[in-house]
LODO-60046 format. One line per 5 residues: number of its first residue (from 1); for each residue x, y negated, z of C-alpha. Coordinates in nm, 2 decimals. Layout:
N
NUM	X/Y/Z  ...
//
This chain:
329
1	2.20/1.00/-1.88  1.98/0.85/-2.15  1.84/0.50/-2.10  1.67/0.23/-2.31  1.88/-0.07/-2.24
6	1.81/-0.44/-2.29  2.14/-0.59/-2.39  2.01/-0.94/-2.47  1.67/-1.10/-2.46  1.47/-1.13/-2.78
11	1.64/-0.81/-2.91  1.51/-0.45/-2.92  1.61/-0.21/-2.65  1.90/0.02/-2.73  1.90/0.39/-2.67
16	2.23/0.45/-2.48  2.40/0.71/-2.27  2.51/0.55/-1.95  2.65/0.68/-1.62  2.39/0.82/-1.38
21	2.37/0.58/-1.09  2.50/0.69/-0.75  2.29/0.60/-0.45  2.45/0.38/-0.18  2.41/0.47/0.18
26	2.07/0.30/0.20  1.93/0.42/-0.13  1.76/0.72/-0.29  1.84/0.87/-0.63  1.53/0.95/-0.83
31	1.48/1.16/-1.14  1.23/0.96/-1.33  0.91/1.15/-1.44  0.72/0.86/-1.59  0.74/0.49/-1.61
36	0.46/0.25/-1.71  0.52/-0.02/-1.97  0.40/-0.35/-1.83  0.34/-0.69/-1.98  0.61/-0.82/-1.75
41	0.85/-0.60/-1.94  0.75/-0.80/-2.25  0.80/-1.13/-2.07  1.16/-1.02/-1.97  1.25/-0.88/-2.31
46	1.10/-1.18/-2.50  1.28/-1.44/-2.29  0.97/-1.58/-2.11  1.13/-1.48/-1.77  1.48/-1.63/-1.75
51	1.81/-1.49/-1.61  1.75/-1.12/-1.59  2.03/-0.89/-1.50  2.20/-0.79/-1.82  2.25/-0.53/-1.95
56	1.92/-0.42/-1.79  1.71/-0.11/-1.77  1.35/-0.23/-1.77  1.06/-0.06/-1.60  0.89/-0.12/-1.27
61	0.60/0.13/-1.26  0.82/0.43/-1.18  0.71/0.77/-1.07  1.01/0.99/-0.97  1.12/1.27/-0.74
66	1.40/1.24/-0.49  1.72/1.43/-0.60  1.97/1.27/-0.36  1.97/1.04/-0.06  2.23/0.80/0.09
71	2.38/0.87/0.43  2.16/0.62/0.61  1.83/0.73/0.46  1.58/0.90/0.69  1.24/1.05/0.63
76	1.29/1.15/0.26  1.33/1.51/0.14  1.46/1.64/-0.19  1.18/1.70/-0.44  0.95/1.44/-0.28
81	0.75/1.24/-0.53  0.74/0.86/-0.48  0.65/0.54/-0.67  0.87/0.24/-0.72  0.69/-0.10/-0.78
86	0.81/-0.44/-0.89  0.92/-0.56/-0.55  1.23/-0.35/-0.49  1.41/-0.52/-0.20  1.37/-0.82/0.04
91	1.60/-0.97/0.30  1.37/-0.87/0.59  1.45/-1.17/0.81  1.34/-1.49/0.64  1.02/-1.68/0.74
96	0.83/-1.51/0.46  0.94/-1.16/0.55  0.87/-1.22/0.92  0.52/-1.35/0.85  0.41/-1.06/0.64
101	0.46/-1.26/0.32  0.76/-1.06/0.19  0.64/-1.11/-0.17  0.77/-1.47/-0.14  1.12/-1.38/-0.01
106	1.38/-1.60/-0.18  1.63/-1.32/-0.17  1.40/-1.05/-0.31  1.52/-0.80/-0.57  1.29/-0.69/-0.85
111	1.28/-0.35/-1.02  1.35/-0.37/-1.39  1.46/-0.74/-1.36  1.73/-0.80/-1.11  1.77/-0.42/-1.04
116	1.78/-0.15/-1.30  1.44/0.02/-1.35  1.28/0.33/-1.49  1.33/0.33/-1.87  1.59/0.59/-1.80
121	1.63/0.95/-1.68  1.74/0.85/-1.33  1.73/0.54/-1.11  1.81/0.44/-0.76  1.57/0.26/-0.52
126	1.55/0.11/-0.18  1.35/0.38/0.01  1.18/0.11/0.22  1.00/-0.01/-0.09  0.90/0.33/-0.23
131	0.53/0.42/-0.21  0.36/0.74/-0.14  0.14/0.84/-0.43  -0.20/1.01/-0.42  -0.16/1.38/-0.51
136	-0.47/1.37/-0.74  -0.28/1.17/-1.00  -0.04/1.32/-1.26  0.29/1.14/-1.30  0.17/0.96/-1.61
141	-0.17/0.86/-1.47  -0.01/0.74/-1.14  0.24/0.51/-1.31  0.00/0.22/-1.40  -0.12/0.21/-1.04
146	0.23/0.07/-0.94  0.19/-0.27/-1.10  -0.13/-0.30/-1.31  -0.32/-0.15/-1.02  -0.14/-0.34/-0.75
151	-0.16/-0.68/-0.90  -0.52/-0.62/-0.99  -0.60/-0.52/-0.63  -0.42/-0.83/-0.50  -0.63/-1.04/-0.74
156	-0.95/-0.88/-0.62  -0.86/-0.95/-0.26  -0.78/-1.31/-0.35  -1.13/-1.34/-0.50  -1.27/-1.29/-0.15
161	-1.63/-1.17/-0.13  -1.72/-1.28/-0.48  -2.01/-1.08/-0.62  -1.98/-1.18/-0.99  -1.62/-1.16/-1.11
166	-1.50/-1.26/-1.45  -1.19/-1.09/-1.59  -0.99/-1.26/-1.86  -0.77/-1.02/-2.06  -0.89/-0.66/-2.06
171	-0.57/-0.46/-2.04  -0.41/-0.22/-1.80  -0.48/-0.42/-1.48  -0.83/-0.50/-1.58  -0.93/-0.15/-1.66
176	-0.82/-0.03/-1.32  -0.96/-0.30/-1.10  -1.29/-0.30/-1.28  -1.34/0.05/-1.14  -1.26/-0.07/-0.79
181	-1.49/-0.37/-0.82  -1.78/-0.16/-0.94  -1.72/0.09/-0.66  -1.74/-0.20/-0.42  -2.08/-0.30/-0.57
186	-1.96/-0.61/-0.75  -2.05/-0.72/-1.10  -1.78/-0.75/-1.36  -1.79/-0.99/-1.66  -1.52/-0.91/-1.92
191	-1.36/-1.17/-2.15  -1.13/-1.07/-2.44  -0.95/-1.24/-2.72  -1.16/-1.31/-3.04  -1.21/-1.00/-3.25
196	-1.12/-0.75/-2.97  -1.45/-0.56/-2.98  -1.28/-0.24/-2.87  -1.17/-0.41/-2.55  -1.52/-0.53/-2.49
201	-1.66/-0.18/-2.55  -1.40/-0.04/-2.32  -1.51/-0.28/-2.05  -1.87/-0.18/-2.08  -1.77/0.19/-2.06
206	-1.61/0.11/-1.73  -1.92/-0.06/-1.60  -1.89/-0.42/-1.69  -2.24/-0.58/-1.70  -2.14/-0.81/-1.98
211	-1.84/-0.84/-2.22  -1.77/-1.12/-2.47  -1.50/-1.35/-2.61  -1.31/-1.60/-2.40  -1.48/-1.93/-2.45
216	-1.83/-1.78/-2.44  -2.06/-1.86/-2.15  -2.15/-1.55/-1.94  -2.52/-1.49/-1.87  -2.48/-1.61/-1.51
221	-2.23/-1.84/-1.32  -1.93/-1.65/-1.18  -1.82/-1.64/-0.82  -1.46/-1.59/-0.91  -1.24/-1.52/-1.21
226	-0.92/-1.33/-1.24  -0.69/-1.42/-1.54  -0.46/-1.15/-1.65  -0.39/-1.29/-2.00  -0.08/-1.52/-2.00
231	-0.27/-1.81/-2.16  -0.28/-2.13/-1.96  -0.58/-2.26/-2.16  -0.79/-2.00/-1.98  -0.76/-2.19/-1.65
236	-0.99/-2.48/-1.73  -1.21/-2.24/-1.93  -1.26/-2.02/-1.62  -1.32/-2.32/-1.41  -1.61/-2.41/-1.64
241	-1.76/-2.07/-1.57  -1.74/-2.04/-1.19  -1.99/-2.17/-0.95  -1.91/-2.42/-0.67  -1.69/-2.27/-0.41
246	-1.55/-2.02/-0.65  -1.19/-1.92/-0.71  -0.98/-1.88/-1.03  -0.70/-1.63/-0.97  -0.40/-1.65/-1.20
251	-0.26/-1.30/-1.18  0.03/-1.30/-1.42  0.40/-1.36/-1.35  0.42/-1.59/-1.66  0.16/-1.82/-1.82
256	0.18/-2.08/-2.09  0.13/-2.44/-1.99  -0.21/-2.52/-1.84  -0.37/-2.81/-2.04  -0.49/-3.13/-1.87
261	-0.85/-3.10/-1.75  -1.10/-3.32/-1.58  -1.12/-3.32/-1.20  -1.49/-3.26/-1.23  -1.41/-2.90/-1.33
266	-1.23/-2.85/-0.99  -1.46/-3.05/-0.78  -1.72/-2.87/-0.57  -1.45/-2.69/-0.37  -1.35/-2.47/-0.66
271	-0.99/-2.33/-0.62  -0.71/-2.22/-0.84  -0.44/-1.99/-0.70  -0.16/-1.78/-0.83  -0.04/-1.44/-0.73
276	0.33/-1.37/-0.66  0.44/-1.00/-0.67  0.30/-0.78/-0.40  0.37/-0.66/-0.05  0.41/-0.30/0.07
281	0.09/-0.34/0.26  -0.08/-0.41/-0.07  0.07/-0.09/-0.20  -0.03/0.12/0.09  -0.39/-0.01/0.09
286	-0.44/0.03/-0.28  -0.30/0.39/-0.29  -0.56/0.47/-0.03  -0.84/0.30/-0.21  -0.77/0.42/-0.57
291	-0.87/0.79/-0.52  -1.16/0.71/-0.30  -1.29/0.47/-0.56  -1.25/0.74/-0.83  -1.01/0.52/-1.03
296	-0.91/0.70/-1.35  -0.63/0.54/-1.55  -0.64/0.57/-1.93  -0.28/0.61/-2.06  -0.11/0.64/-2.40
301	0.22/0.82/-2.35  0.55/0.79/-2.54  0.89/0.96/-2.51  1.16/0.75/-2.36  1.32/0.69/-2.70
306	1.00/0.53/-2.83  1.00/0.25/-2.57  1.03/-0.02/-2.84  0.73/0.12/-3.02  0.53/0.13/-2.69
311	0.62/-0.23/-2.62  0.52/-0.34/-2.97  0.18/-0.17/-2.94  0.13/-0.35/-2.60  0.25/-0.68/-2.75
316	0.00/-0.66/-3.03  -0.29/-0.55/-2.81  -0.32/-0.20/-2.95  -0.30/-0.01/-2.62  -0.62/0.11/-2.46
321	-0.55/0.12/-2.09  -0.18/0.15/-2.02  0.13/0.26/-2.20  0.36/0.51/-2.02  0.70/0.65/-2.10
326	0.73/1.02/-2.00  1.05/1.21/-1.95  1.10/1.57/-2.05  1.13/1.83/-1.77
//
């Protein structure tokens, strides 16, 4: 089968023909239909996230159809469409798994990081961590829901009942969760990097009540802020913009160092929290909400062989919405 393979970090992916994987007794074999390109893929390829499985097939926003099942797999039929997210496996018996915090499992396996992912024609997956996808989404439009949508949803939940929400970094996750927040009746304030007027326009099109540059003061104090950009300097900046009792949610898997800041920014029962991966309950809840909220994903599609070009466009901030690799029928 064809796959785009990461042989070493800080090197481009290589187009290769590798053996099609065979499912173990507890796995399903999927024919990949589409796979989103996520900023986490950049962090892995660029060396920000250490010790990936190498060689590695990246990709953890996988939409595929079941073409074979292992002998122990129950409840899946050939031709069934499923989604495969970042969290690909957990031990199931540690204190985190047993307390519905499986996203913190120390023995977790991650799709496209410690397990081969979806930048390929076929992949295998643990069926316990495959998600049912809403029928109303095409393969390409469903792919960003599986990480950008899920981490955005978890960030929105972490913000509690905040009415005014600031979003720092208006990419794939932000464009999805803005739609959910607006459906819930919340106000969204979008912050972009300097010069990104197209991102600000995009945010307004999706219902943001205000859009400006990171570092600007919004027209009203925020109740919460969600940081998707991997820039640690945005943490004290967001703290300056939230009201007392507010929460700053760091939603990325990687962030540059957070600079020292005065305790006065945190005082007043302000909080800073991080997000770690997702749980299957997050996935099930969000896949129910997305179509009811009328979420529409904006995607730019690329053939599998153009994965490096897709990653570079994402790296340079040229993608409006999400980048998705699509496989030929």
